[in-house]
Structures are given as C-alpha cells and as structure tokens.
C-alpha positions, 0 to 999 in steps of 0.5 A, a space after each residue: 642220933 640214929 633213927 631207932 625205936 626198940 619195943 617193950 611190952 612191960 606192961 604185960 606183965 603188970 596186966 597179966 602178973 606173967 611173963 611173955 611166952 615168946 619173944 622176937 628180936 628184930 635188928 636192922 635197916 632204919 629205913 624199915 624200922 617204923 614199918 617194923 614198929 608198926 608191925 610189932 606193934 599190931 601183932 602184939 596187940 592180937 598176942 598178947 604173950 609175945 614180945 617183940 624188939 625192933 631196934 634200927 641201927 642200919 641193914 649192915 648191922 642187923 645183919 651182923 646181929 642175925 650171923 652173930 645170933 642176936 637177932 631173929 630177924 634181920 631188915 634190910 633194905 638190900 640183899 645180903 652180899 656174897 660175903 655175909 652169906 658165906 659167913 652165915 654158912 660158915 656158922 649154920 650151914 645155910 646162907 640164911 632165909 630171904 624174904 621180900 616184904 615190901 617194895 620201895 623208892 629211893 626218892 631224891 628229896 629237895 627244898 619245897 622252895 627249889 625250881 628244879 622238878 626232875 632229874 635224869 640218872 645220870 644228873 643225880 650221879 653227876 650231883 652226888 659225885 660232885 661234877 655237878 656242883 650248882 643247880 644252874 648246871 640242871 635247870 636251877 637257880 644259880 647256888 652251890 649244891 649242898 648234898 646230904 646222904 646215909 653212912 656206909 652201913 645203911 642198905 639204902 647207901 649201898 643201893 644208892 651206890 650200886 644202882 645210881 652212883 655205879 661205885 663212883 666215890 661219892 664227893 667229899 662234900 657230902 654231909 653223912 647222916 645217921 638216919 633218913 628222918 635227919 636227911 629230911 630235915 637237913 634238906 627241908 632246912 637247907 634251900 640248895 640242899 639235896 639228899 636221897 632216902 625211902 619215900 615214907 620220910 619225905 614229910 615237908 620236903 619236895 620229891 623229884 621226878 627221875 628220868 632214866 636218860 635225857 630223852 625219856 619221860 620222868 616219874 615221880 616215886 608214887 605207887 604206880 610207878 614203883 610197883 610197875 618198874 616205871 620209877 627208875 630207883 626202885 627195890 625191894 625191902 627184905 627180912 632175913 633169918 637163919 633157917 626157915 621159922 617155926 613156932 611163933 616167929 613163923 606165925 609173926 612172918 606169915 602174918 607180915 605177908 598176910 593182908 593184913 600185915 601188907 595193909 600196914 605197909 601201905 599205911 606207913 607209905 611204902 608198897 605192898 608185895 601182893 
C-alpha cells in the first residue's frame, strides 16, 4: 500500500455548522507526504475556514494532477522535466511555478546487524546495478545482497537513477516497493538488505556514510553535512503550482516558507531552506 494520507476537516462543519470557505488540494511525493500532512494540520488549526487535502502517490502522479487541474499544489522530490513543463505551458501558457521548500538527503539504508558503515558512490552504483552482488566485495560479511528500491513514478527513484546510477539499468533482482516506509521495513527485517530513501524515514535501520570516491572522506546524512553540501546525495524538495498563488493559497505557501513552517521541516527530520 502506498504511503499516502488524505486529510479532511469534516469536523469543521460539525463544530461550526458551516462549510469551509477555502479548499487546497495537494498531491505528489511520497517522500514529502508526512511533511505535507503536518503542514496542513498546523495551518488548518489556525485557519478554521480552510480545508487542505493531502495525498501521496509519487512525484510523477502529483505533476500529472497539477497539469490536469486536479491539484493546486504538487509536492515533488525532483524537478519537473522538460516534457512536463512543455505540457504545462500548452495548457496554461506557463511552465509552472517552482518553489524550493526543504532539503533532503537520500539515505542508504542497511540492516542494523550489517557491519558495513560506508560506501563510495561507485560502490553504491555497482550494488544497485548488480555488478556487486555480495557484501564481502565491499568489506562486509559473505552474504548475497538483497536490493530494495522505489517505483519509476517516484521522484526519489528518478533522482537516484540520475545522480547515483547515471541512468544505468537497475539490477533485475531489485524488489520494487511502492513507498519508502515499506523499504525501511523490508531492510529492517532482512540482514543482507539495502535500500534508499529520504532521511526522515530512517527508523530501525542503519544509515551508511557515503564517500564521493575511494580517497575522499565519508559523510553521514546529517543536518550539517547535507546543508553544507558535503553529503554527496543531497537534494531540494519542491512545491509546484500552475501560476503565482493568490488568496489563501498564497497565505499557505508563504506560511510554509516562514520560520514556523520550516520548524516543522526540522521536526519531521528534513532540513530547512533558510
């Protein structure tokens, strides 16, 4: 089951006897869905006339929903590509509005029993393309490596493919999971397992440090290392809209970018943009 959450404020009508004045529909990145949920809950608690619906499903689905008009905000863990921007422009005369709203690092998850502590980018590429098949090849125990990854509609998948694998084909043995939480659960229960995903999901597993090459220092996906750019697998998280927001939508976006909204970014386990 996809890691997805839809928020409703039906209790508003129960307590106030009236319908909400404004509604915002948010769809997209599973990486961001917990963060988006918390943003929505907090904003609605102070704006009783607003209803915000948040749904995951992947960055690709969120962008498609934005283009077809069924979402006001698309959350994406990757930038929109040229084809998506062209389709947006055909329909609305604009390539869309891109807003960076948080920072993230792609963590490499392994089982807590795995003695390996760090890998180079090249080793990670070798593992996920199937060139490296045994943990012994990277200083670990003599056991075959089990791979877990995201589906192709995921922004995390796209980022990993482009920045780590350089678009090389994934190993056919990789088990595709529909959400990052499922990858974490799988690795937590599989000693030879390895997966990847956002840092905020790293619970009950071990995160590996990553080295740019064999002679560089390895860095863990911490606040300091990600915001300074030392961690080699860092990225921005985005919100997309069809045009410059106005009204309650602008208020919501401005609030997300404010210190209050960015404190929630930190609380969830991602990194602020200020």
